[in-house]
C-alpha positions in Angstrom: 64.7 12.6 -75.2 62.8 14.9 -77.7 62.5 12.0 -80.2 61.0 9.8 -77.5 58.5 12.4 -76.5 57.5 13.0 -80.1 57.1 9.2 -80.7 55.0 8.9 -77.6 52.7 11.7 -78.7 52.3 10.0 -82.1 51.6 6.6 -80.5 48.9 8.0 -78.2 47.3 10.0 -81.0 47.0 6.9 -83.2 45.8 4.8 -80.3 43.2 7.4 -79.3 41.9 7.7 -82.8 41.6 3.9 -83.1 39.9 3.7 -79.7 37.2 6.2 -80.7 35.8 3.5 -83.0 35.4 1.0 -80.1 31.8 0.9 -78.8 32.5 -0.7 -75.4 34.1 2.5 -73.9 37.6 1.0 -73.9 40.5 3.3 -73.3 44.3 3.6 -73.3 44.7 1.4 -70.2 42.6 -1.4 -71.8 44.7 -1.3 -75.0 48.0 -1.2 -73.0 46.9 -4.2 -71.0 45.9 -6.1 -74.2 49.1 -5.2 -75.9 51.2 -6.5 -73.0 49.0 -9.6 -72.6 49.5 -10.5 -76.3 53.2 -10.1 -76.0 53.6 -11.5 -72.5 50.9 -14.2 -72.0 50.0 -15.1 -68.5 50.5 -11.8 -66.8 49.0 -11.2 -63.4 47.7 -8.0 -61.8 51.0 -7.2 -60.1 52.9 -7.8 -63.3 50.6 -5.5 -65.3 50.8 -2.8 -62.6 54.6 -2.9 -62.6 54.9 -2.7 -66.4 52.4 0.1 -66.9 52.8 2.2 -63.7 49.1 1.6 -62.8 48.2 1.0 -59.2 47.3 -2.6 -58.4 43.7 -1.5 -58.1 43.6 0.2 -61.5 45.3 -2.8 -63.1 42.8 -5.1 -61.5 39.9 -3.0 -62.7 41.3 -2.8 -66.2 41.7 -6.6 -66.4 38.2 -7.1 -64.9 36.8 -4.9 -67.7 38.6 -6.9 -70.4 37.3 -10.2 -68.8 33.7 -8.9 -68.5 33.8 -7.9 -72.2 35.0 -11.4 -73.2 38.4 -10.0 -74.3 40.4 -11.8 -71.6 40.1 -14.8 -69.3 41.7 -16.0 -66.1 43.4 -19.3 -65.5 45.5 -20.8 -62.7 49.2 -20.2 -62.9 51.5 -23.1 -64.0 53.8 -22.9 -61.0 51.3 -21.7 -58.3 47.7 -22.6 -58.7 46.8 -19.8 -56.2 48.1 -17.2 -58.7 45.6 -16.2 -61.3 47.0 -15.3 -64.7 45.2 -13.6 -67.5 45.3 -14.3 -71.2 43.6 -12.8 -74.2 40.7 -14.5 -75.9 40.4 -14.5 -79.7 38.2 -11.3 -79.4 40.9 -9.8 -77.2 43.6 -10.5 -79.7 41.4 -9.0 -82.4 40.8 -5.8 -80.3 44.6 -5.4 -79.7 45.4 -5.9 -83.4 42.8 -3.3 -84.5 44.2 -0.7 -82.2 47.8 -1.6 -82.8 47.5 -1.4 -86.7 
């Protein structure tokens, strides 16, 4: 458990340092969402909330921020057109890569 806690501290310290250079006021939740969207394309709000422990409202707000900044875009789901899924744009993939370096 101690190793996991130390690793988590190191990950957040590195992410926070990288996020300081972002001018759009993006934070940890934005990076976590981008990281998951890059690795699991077509996540929805409920999926993101479940994977991150964010409330549905916070997950929705985070994804809306990414979309407003041109880092993510919504599309209809493959199986259910009513379900809106979110994917990263090229700018969103670049943001995630910068922070994840």
